[in-house]
C-alpha positions in Angstrom: 13.4 -62.4 -15.1 15.2 -63.0 -11.6 18.2 -65.1 -11.9 18.0 -68.4 -9.8 21.4 -67.5 -8.2 19.7 -64.6 -6.7 16.5 -66.3 -5.9 18.5 -69.0 -3.8 20.9 -66.7 -2.2 18.5 -65.1 0.5 16.3 -66.6 3.4 12.7 -66.4 3.9 11.5 -63.5 6.2 10.7 -64.0 9.8 8.4 -61.9 12.2 10.8 -59.1 12.6 10.4 -56.0 10.5 10.8 -57.0 6.7 12.7 -54.2 5.7 15.4 -54.8 8.5 15.7 -58.3 7.6 16.1 -57.4 3.9 18.8 -55.0 4.6 20.8 -57.3 6.9 20.6 -60.0 4.3 21.8 -57.8 1.8 24.6 -56.5 3.8 25.6 -59.9 4.7 25.9 -61.1 1.1 27.8 -58.0 0.4 30.4 -58.6 3.3 30.7 -62.4 2.2 31.7 -61.1 -1.3 28.6 -62.2 -3.2 28.4 -58.6 -4.5 31.8 -56.9 -4.8 32.5 -53.1 -4.9 31.1 -51.7 -8.1 28.6 -54.7 -8.5 25.0 -53.9 -9.0 22.5 -55.3 -6.7 19.2 -56.8 -8.0 16.6 -54.2 -9.1 14.0 -53.2 -6.5 11.1 -55.1 -8.5 13.3 -58.3 -8.4 14.1 -58.1 -4.6 10.4 -57.5 -3.9 9.7 -60.8 -5.7 12.5 -62.7 -4.0 11.3 -61.6 -0.5 7.6 -61.4 -1.5 7.2 -57.9 -0.2 6.2 -54.5 -1.7 8.8 -52.2 -3.5 8.0 -49.8 -0.6 9.6 -52.3 1.8 12.5 -52.9 -0.4 13.2 -49.2 -0.8 13.1 -48.7 2.8 15.9 -51.4 3.2 17.9 -49.9 0.3 17.8 -46.4 2.0 19.1 -48.0 5.1 22.1 -49.6 3.5 22.6 -46.1 1.4 22.7 -44.3 4.8 25.5 -46.8 6.1 27.5 -45.9 3.1 27.3 -49.4 1.8 25.7 -48.8 -1.6 25.2 -45.9 -4.0 21.8 -45.5 -5.4 21.6 -43.6 -8.8 18.3 -42.9 -10.7 18.5 -44.9 -14.0 21.8 -46.6 -13.1 20.8 -48.9 -10.4 22.2 -49.6 -7.1 25.8 -50.6 -6.9 28.4 -51.6 -3.9 30.5 -49.0 -2.5 34.2 -49.7 -1.7 34.7 -50.6 2.0 36.4 -47.2 2.8 33.0 -45.6 2.2 31.2 -47.8 4.7 30.3 -46.8 8.2 32.3 -49.5 9.9 31.0 -48.2 13.4 27.5 -49.1 12.5 26.4 -52.1 14.7 25.3 -54.2 11.8 28.3 -53.5 9.8 30.6 -54.1 12.8 28.8 -57.4 13.7 29.4 -58.7 10.2 32.9 -57.7 9.7 34.0 -59.0 13.1 31.5 -61.4 14.3 32.3 -63.1 17.6 34.9 -60.8 18.6 32.3 -58.0 18.5 30.1 -60.0 21.2 33.2 -60.2 23.5 33.8 -56.5 23.3 29.9 -56.0 23.8 30.1 -58.0 27.0 33.1 -56.2 28.2 31.2 -53.0 28.0 28.1 -54.4 29.5 30.1 -55.7 32.5 31.4 -52.2 33.0 28.2 -50.3 32.5 25.1 -52.4 33.5 25.9 -53.2 37.1 26.4 -49.7 38.1 23.3 -48.8 35.9 21.2 -51.3 38.1 22.5 -49.7 41.4 21.6 -46.2 40.3 18.2 -47.4 39.2 17.6 -48.7 42.7 18.4 -45.3 44.1 16.3 -43.4 41.7 13.5 -45.4 40.2 10.0 -43.8 40.7 6.9 -45.8 41.8 5.6 -45.5 38.3 8.7 -46.8 36.7 9.0 -49.7 39.1 5.4 -50.7 38.1 6.6 -50.7 34.3 9.5 -52.8 35.2 7.7 -55.1 37.1 5.2 -55.8 34.0 8.3 -56.8 31.8 10.7 -58.5 34.3 9.4 -62.1 33.5 10.4 -64.0 30.4 7.4 -66.3 29.7 8.4 -69.5 28.4 5.7 -69.7 25.9 7.0 -66.7 24.1 8.8 -67.0 20.7 12.5 -66.1 20.5 11.6 -62.7 18.9 9.2 -62.0 21.8 11.9 -62.8 24.5 14.3 -60.6 22.5 12.0 -57.7 22.7 11.0 -58.2 26.3 14.6 -58.7 27.5 15.9 -55.6 25.8 12.8 -53.6 27.1 13.6 -54.8 30.7 17.4 -53.5 30.5 16.3 -50.3 28.7 13.7 -49.5 31.6 16.4 -50.1 34.0 18.6 -47.5 32.1 15.7 -45.0 32.0 15.3 -45.4 35.6 18.8 -44.0 36.4 17.4 -40.6 35.0 20.7 -40.4 33.2 20.0 -39.9 29.6 23.7 -40.5 28.6 23.5 -44.0 30.2 20.3 -44.7 28.0 21.9 -43.1 24.9 24.9 -45.5 25.3 22.7 -48.7 25.8 20.4 -47.7 23.0 23.5 -47.0 20.6 24.2 -50.9 20.9 20.7 -52.1 20.2 21.5 -54.1 17.1 24.3 -55.9 18.7 22.4 -56.5 22.0 19.5 -57.9 19.9 21.5 -60.3 17.8 23.2 -61.4 21.1 20.1 -62.2 22.7 18.8 -64.2 19.5 21.8 -66.3 19.7 21.5 -66.9 23.6 18.0 -67.9 23.7 18.4 -70.8 21.3 20.8 -72.3 23.9 19.0 -74.8 26.1 18.7 -73.6 29.7 19.8 -69.9 29.0 16.3 -68.6 29.1 15.5 -70.2 32.6 18.7 -68.6 33.8 17.9 -65.1 32.4 14.4 -65.3 34.1 15.8 -66.1 37.4 18.4 -63.1 37.2 15.9 -60.8 35.9 13.9 -61.7 39.0 16.7 -61.1 41.4 17.6 -57.8 39.8 14.0 -56.5 39.9 13.6 -57.6 43.7 16.7 -55.7 44.4 15.7 -52.5 42.7 12.1 -52.8 44.3 13.8 -52.9 47.6 16.1 -50.1 46.7 19.1 -52.1 47.6 21.7 -50.7 45.3 24.4 -53.3 46.3 22.1 -56.3 45.7 21.2 -54.7 42.3 24.8 -54.1 41.3 25.6 -57.8 42.3 22.6 -59.3 40.6 23.3 -57.5 37.3 27.1 -58.4 37.5 26.1 -62.1 37.9 23.6 -61.8 35.0 26.2 -60.3 32.8 28.6 -63.4 33.6 25.5 -65.7 32.8 25.2 -63.9 29.5 28.8 -64.0 28.7 28.8 -67.8 29.3 25.6 -68.3 27.3 27.3 -66.4 24.4 30.2 -68.8 24.6 27.7 -71.7 24.5 26.2 -70.6 21.2 29.3 -71.4 19.5 29.0 -75.0 20.5 25.3 -75.1 19.4 26.1 -73.7 15.9 28.9 -76.2 15.4 26.6 -79.1 16.1 
């Protein structure tokens, strides 16, 4: 039987991939101390019932946490939490939960350095086919859900990275995908931020379409300042 404590500990799942949501919720509860090093997590069958998913989905989320060094899975002995010195503390999800808002400040510092120059390079190097792909995802429709905004926004910036034809830039941006995804979720709940993001996406796309590297750099730099301000505003929204 599932304990009522475990049943009430977790949130219902949203439209994002279920296994990723489960692993993130489990990790959050571990970081918060609900499960200490050496403690056992609920059994797979119990987690499947709690989240109303198949055991295959639960197993996928458990495997993800095991790969991060968070837990130890032993056949017949259950799943136990590892000491923190065995965790991969550079993993974006782990980093975010351990350091929270400080990570977003550091993320934006990194984006301010990289993304304006990335947009300038894209304006010089983008192909006609890549430009058409970028055009198709440059808008952020108002009737999309938050998660759809997040996916489209990430795709827009990743396509700009691809258009630089510099695989290292794409790798750097892709490596922070989890942090970028969570930052976008937070920003898009703030009134007015979606409208501002739409405006800057259009400005960035127009500059790239016109092959104007300086304008692309300046528009992306302004967009990064808008995003940074939006993230600061999320704290006020969360406090209300």
